[in-house]
C-alpha positions as CSV (number, residue, x, y, z in Angstrom):
1,M,99.4,87.3,119.0
2,G,98.7,90.2,116.7
3,S,96.9,90.7,113.4
4,F,98.7,93.6,111.7
5,P,97.3,95.5,108.7
6,I,99.5,95.6,105.6
7,E,98.5,97.4,102.4
8,Y,99.7,95.8,99.1
9,S,99.8,97.6,95.8
10,I,99.9,95.4,92.7
11,L,99.7,97.2,89.4
12,G,98.2,100.2,91.1
13,E,95.4,98.3,92.8
14,K,95.4,98.3,96.6
15,L,94.8,95.0,98.5
16,P,94.0,94.8,102.2
17,V,96.3,92.2,103.8
18,R,97.0,91.0,107.4
19,G,100.2,89.8,108.8
20,I,100.2,87.5,111.8
21,G,103.0,88.0,114.4
22,N,103.9,87.6,118.0
23,V,102.2,84.2,118.4
24,A,103.1,82.9,121.9
25,V,101.5,81.3,124.9
26,H,102.9,81.3,128.4
27,P,104.3,77.9,129.3
28,R,101.8,77.4,132.1
29,D,98.9,77.9,129.7
30,R,100.1,75.8,126.8
31,S,98.0,72.9,125.4
32,K,94.7,74.6,126.4
33,G,93.7,75.7,122.9
34,Y,94.3,79.4,123.4
35,M,96.5,79.8,120.3
36,K,94.0,78.1,118.1
37,E,91.2,80.3,119.4
38,C,93.2,83.4,118.7
39,M,94.1,82.3,115.2
40,Y,90.6,81.4,114.2
41,A,89.3,84.6,115.7
42,A,91.8,86.6,113.7
43,L,90.9,84.8,110.5
44,D,87.2,85.2,111.1
45,E,87.7,88.9,111.5
46,M,89.8,89.0,108.2
47,V,87.0,87.3,106.3
48,K,84.4,89.7,107.6
49,E,86.6,92.7,106.7
50,G,87.2,91.5,103.1
51,V,91.0,90.9,103.6
52,A,92.5,89.5,100.3
53,F,95.1,87.3,102.0
54,S,97.2,86.9,105.1
55,V,100.9,86.2,105.7
56,L,103.0,84.8,108.6
57,S,106.3,83.2,109.5
58,G,106.2,79.7,111.1
59,R,106.3,76.0,110.6
60,R,104.6,74.6,107.5
61,H,102.5,71.9,109.1
62,R,101.6,73.8,112.2
63,Y,100.0,76.6,110.2
64,N,98.5,74.4,107.5
65,H,95.7,73.8,110.1
66,F,94.7,77.5,109.7
67,G,95.0,77.6,105.9
68,Y,98.5,78.9,105.6
69,V,100.9,77.3,103.0
70,K,104.6,78.1,102.8
71,C,105.1,79.5,99.3
72,G,105.9,82.8,97.6
73,A,109.4,81.7,96.4
74,S,112.4,83.9,95.9
75,M,115.6,83.3,94.0
76,G,118.8,83.4,96.2
77,Y,122.0,84.3,94.5
78,S,125.3,83.6,96.4
79,V,128.0,86.2,95.5
80,S,131.4,86.5,97.1
81,R,134.3,88.8,96.7
82,K,136.1,85.9,95.1
83,N,133.4,85.4,92.5
84,L,133.7,89.1,91.5
85,S,137.5,88.8,91.2
86,Y,137.2,86.4,88.3
87,V,134.9,88.6,86.3
88,I,135.7,92.2,87.4
89,A,139.2,93.6,87.4
90,D,140.6,94.2,90.9
91,D,141.4,97.8,90.1
92,Y,137.9,98.5,88.8
93,E,136.4,101.6,90.3
94,P,132.6,101.9,90.3
95,T,131.0,105.1,88.9
96,I,128.5,105.2,91.7
97,S,129.0,105.7,95.5
98,M,127.5,104.0,98.5
99,R,126.6,105.1,102.0
100,R,124.5,103.7,104.9
101,L,121.2,105.4,105.1
102,E,120.4,107.2,108.3
103,R,117.1,108.4,109.8
104,D,117.5,112.0,108.6
105,D,119.0,111.1,105.2
106,P,117.5,113.4,102.5
107,A,117.6,110.4,100.1
108,L,114.7,108.8,101.9
109,D,112.3,111.0,100.1
110,E,113.7,109.8,96.7
111,L,113.6,106.2,98.0
112,S,110.0,106.5,99.0
113,A,109.0,107.9,95.6
114,I,110.8,105.1,93.8
115,W,109.4,102.4,96.0
116,H,105.8,103.6,95.7
117,A,106.1,103.8,91.9
118,R,106.9,100.1,91.6
119,P,104.3,97.8,90.2
120,F,104.5,95.5,93.3
121,H,105.0,96.9,96.8
122,C,103.7,97.3,100.3
123,T,102.7,100.8,101.4
124,R,105.4,102.3,103.6
125,P,104.1,105.5,105.3
126,R,106.8,108.2,105.1
127,E,106.9,108.7,108.8
128,M,107.5,105.0,109.3
129,L,109.9,104.4,106.4
130,Y,113.2,104.4,108.2
131,D,111.9,102.1,111.0
132,I,110.7,99.7,108.3
133,L,114.1,99.8,106.5
134,I,115.9,98.9,109.7
135,S,113.4,96.4,111.0
136,W,114.7,93.0,112.1
137,Q,118.1,94.6,112.9
138,S,118.8,95.3,109.2
139,E,121.1,97.8,107.6
140,P,120.0,99.9,104.6
141,F,122.5,101.2,102.1
142,G,121.9,103.7,99.3
143,F,123.7,104.0,96.0
144,F,124.2,107.3,94.3
145,E,125.2,108.7,90.9
146,D,126.1,112.4,90.9
147,G,124.2,112.7,94.2
148,K,121.0,111.1,92.9
149,L,119.7,107.9,94.5
150,V,119.9,105.1,91.9
151,G,119.2,102.1,94.2
152,W,119.4,100.6,97.6
153,V,119.8,97.3,99.5
154,I,118.7,96.1,102.9
155,V,121.3,93.8,104.5
156,K,120.8,91.4,107.5
157,G,123.7,89.2,108.3
158,D,124.9,87.7,105.1
159,N,121.6,88.2,103.3
160,V,120.4,91.0,101.1
161,W,116.7,91.0,101.8
162,E,115.9,93.8,99.4
163,C,117.8,95.0,96.3
164,I,116.2,97.7,94.2
165,A,117.9,99.4,91.3
166,D,118.1,99.8,87.6
167,P,119.9,96.6,86.4
168,K,122.8,98.6,84.8
169,Y,123.9,99.6,88.3
170,I,124.0,96.1,89.7
171,P,127.7,95.3,88.9
172,D,128.9,98.4,90.7
173,M,126.6,97.7,93.6
174,L,128.0,94.2,94.0
175,V,131.6,95.6,93.9
176,L,130.9,98.2,96.5
177,L,129.1,95.8,98.8
178,S,131.9,93.3,98.5
179,R,134.3,95.8,100.0
180,I,132.3,95.5,103.3
181,Y,131.0,91.9,103.1
182,W,133.0,89.0,101.9
183,H,129.9,87.1,100.9
184,L,126.2,87.9,100.5
185,C,123.1,86.0,99.3
186,Y,120.8,88.2,97.3
187,Q,117.1,87.3,97.8
188,I,115.2,88.4,94.7
189,P,111.5,87.9,94.2
190,Y,110.2,86.2,91.0
191,H,108.7,89.5,89.7
192,D,112.1,91.3,89.7
193,T,113.5,89.3,86.8
194,D,115.6,92.2,85.4
195,I,117.5,92.5,88.7
196,A,117.8,88.7,89.0
197,D,119.2,88.5,85.4
198,A,121.8,91.2,86.3
199,I,123.0,89.4,89.4
200,F,123.1,85.9,87.9
201,P,126.4,86.2,85.9
202,Y,128.3,87.0,89.2
203,A,126.7,84.3,91.4
204,E,128.4,81.1,92.5
205,T,125.1,79.4,93.0
206,S,121.4,80.1,92.8
207,I,118.6,78.5,94.7
208,T,114.8,78.8,94.8
209,E,112.9,78.3,98.0
210,P,109.6,79.1,99.6
211,E,109.4,82.3,101.5
212,L,106.6,82.5,104.1
213,G,103.2,81.2,104.9
214,F,100.4,82.7,102.9
215,N,96.6,82.2,103.1
216,I,94.4,83.4,100.2
217,L,91.0,84.5,101.3
218,D,89.9,86.0,98.0
219,Y,91.2,83.9,95.1
220,E,89.5,85.8,92.3
221,R,91.1,89.1,93.2
222,V,94.5,87.7,94.1
223,L,94.9,85.3,91.1
224,S,93.7,88.1,88.7
225,L,96.3,90.6,89.9
226,L,99.2,88.1,90.2
227,L,98.5,86.7,86.7
228,R,98.5,90.3,85.3
229,L,101.7,91.0,87.2
230,K,103.3,87.9,85.7
231,A,102.3,88.9,82.2
232,T,104.3,92.1,82.6
233,Y,107.6,90.2,82.7
234,E,106.9,86.8,81.1
235,P,104.8,85.9,78.1
236,L,101.7,83.8,78.9
237,L,100.4,81.2,76.5
238,D,96.8,81.4,75.5
239,G,94.5,78.9,77.2
240,E,91.8,78.5,79.8
241,T,90.6,76.4,82.7
242,V,87.7,76.4,85.2
243,V,88.6,75.6,88.8
244,E,86.4,75.2,91.9
245,I,88.3,76.1,95.1
246,N,86.8,75.2,98.4
247,G,88.7,78.0,100.1
248,Y,89.2,78.9,103.7
249,A,86.9,81.9,103.4
250,K,84.4,80.7,100.7
251,T,84.0,78.4,97.7
252,E,84.9,80.0,94.5
253,R,84.4,78.7,90.9
254,L,86.6,80.7,88.6
255,K,87.3,80.8,84.9
256,I,91.0,81.6,84.4
257,A,91.9,82.4,80.8
258,V,94.7,84.0,78.7
259,L,93.8,85.4,75.3
260,G,96.3,87.2,73.2
261,G,98.7,87.2,76.2
262,V,96.1,89.0,78.4
263,P,94.9,87.1,81.5
264,T,91.5,87.3,83.1
265,V,90.0,85.6,86.1
266,E,86.2,85.8,86.7
267,A,83.5,83.9,88.6
268,T,81.6,81.4,86.5
269,D,78.8,78.8,86.6
270,E,80.6,76.6,84.1
271,A,81.5,73.0,85.1
272,P,84.9,72.9,86.7
273,D,87.8,71.1,85.1
274,T,89.4,70.7,88.6
275,V,88.1,70.8,92.1
276,F,90.6,71.8,94.8
277,T,90.6,72.0,98.6
278,H,92.0,75.2,99.9
279,L,95.4,73.7,100.7
280,D,95.6,72.0,97.3
281,A,94.8,75.2,95.5
282,M,97.4,77.1,97.5
283,R,100.1,74.5,96.5
284,A,98.9,74.3,92.9
285,F,99.0,78.1,92.2
286,F,102.0,79.2,94.4
287,I,104.5,76.4,94.8
288,D,106.9,75.6,91.9
289,N,107.1,71.8,92.2
290,A,103.8,71.0,93.9
291,P,102.3,67.7,92.7
292,E,98.8,69.4,92.6
293,R,100.0,71.2,89.4
294,K,99.6,67.9,87.6
295,H,95.9,68.4,87.6
296,F,96.3,71.3,85.1
297,S,97.0,71.1,81.4
298,P,100.6,71.9,80.2
299,V,99.5,75.4,79.1
300,V,98.0,76.2,82.5
301,R,101.0,74.8,84.3
302,S,103.2,77.1,82.2
303,W,101.5,80.2,83.9
304,L,102.6,79.0,87.4
305,P,103.7,79.5,90.1
306,L,102.3,82.9,90.6
307,P,104.6,85.5,92.2
308,I,103.1,86.1,95.6
309,Y,105.7,87.7,97.9
310,I,106.4,90.0,100.8
311,Y,109.6,91.9,101.2
312,H,111.4,91.0,104.4
313,A,111.2,94.6,105.8
314,D,107.4,94.5,105.5
315,N,106.9,91.3,107.3
316,V,105.5,91.5,110.9
């Protein structure tokens, strides 16, 4: 197995993150505890290095033992050529163009600049950018207006794993993609509400489902940034709560408050309103329908779930 560094940027603040991948044991050596030893060793190293959280793909109950909870939901919008035929005229001609992005495409410089200016992203070094875009056997397509890049998608099978654009270009992008793919499911993270709203009128169905396994190692820092991110696209009601979280890395007692729509999260000595185990806290803060949310007041519940996420291309 490997523990791979990923750098997140949320509202301009950098977070050290680790992705766990390539977890495997030779058949002759299974049931000897090697995988457990490697996982715990990797997590111990993360805690010592001050990693904010970790992410992996894998079965929910298997990785619960190591503090990972499947969460970080995205919205999936199913759009087919047939759907578009009912709402967009068959002879409609988009005002933008589309092409598959190649390794030497000059548009990659523009793409990199747009990506790294976004309020939520993983750092993609320029020299690794194209390999990241085509990871997991994916195909990247760029969209252009008068030769200028105005958006892109990453397609794998019948899924669009990444869709970045000004919402005004979304209808044209859907039409252009429908000329290649009969049906696509667009996976949009919670924080990209403007893109989700633009796709919604054309979708046959929409679903919300957990993404990957996350393990928060520094609740104060992560909750603070994700609440601030959520406040950029959704009004937060004023209120406060004190929680004690017996986390995987440490026990944290935090006062979480919103005043005038502005959220804060800080360590406190005040008596907690709620005491959570690590797994309970992960479910309460990051899963939409988790029963643990019932421990919170209606106001606090309205802030949740928080929009933790990793784009598919950045997963290890």
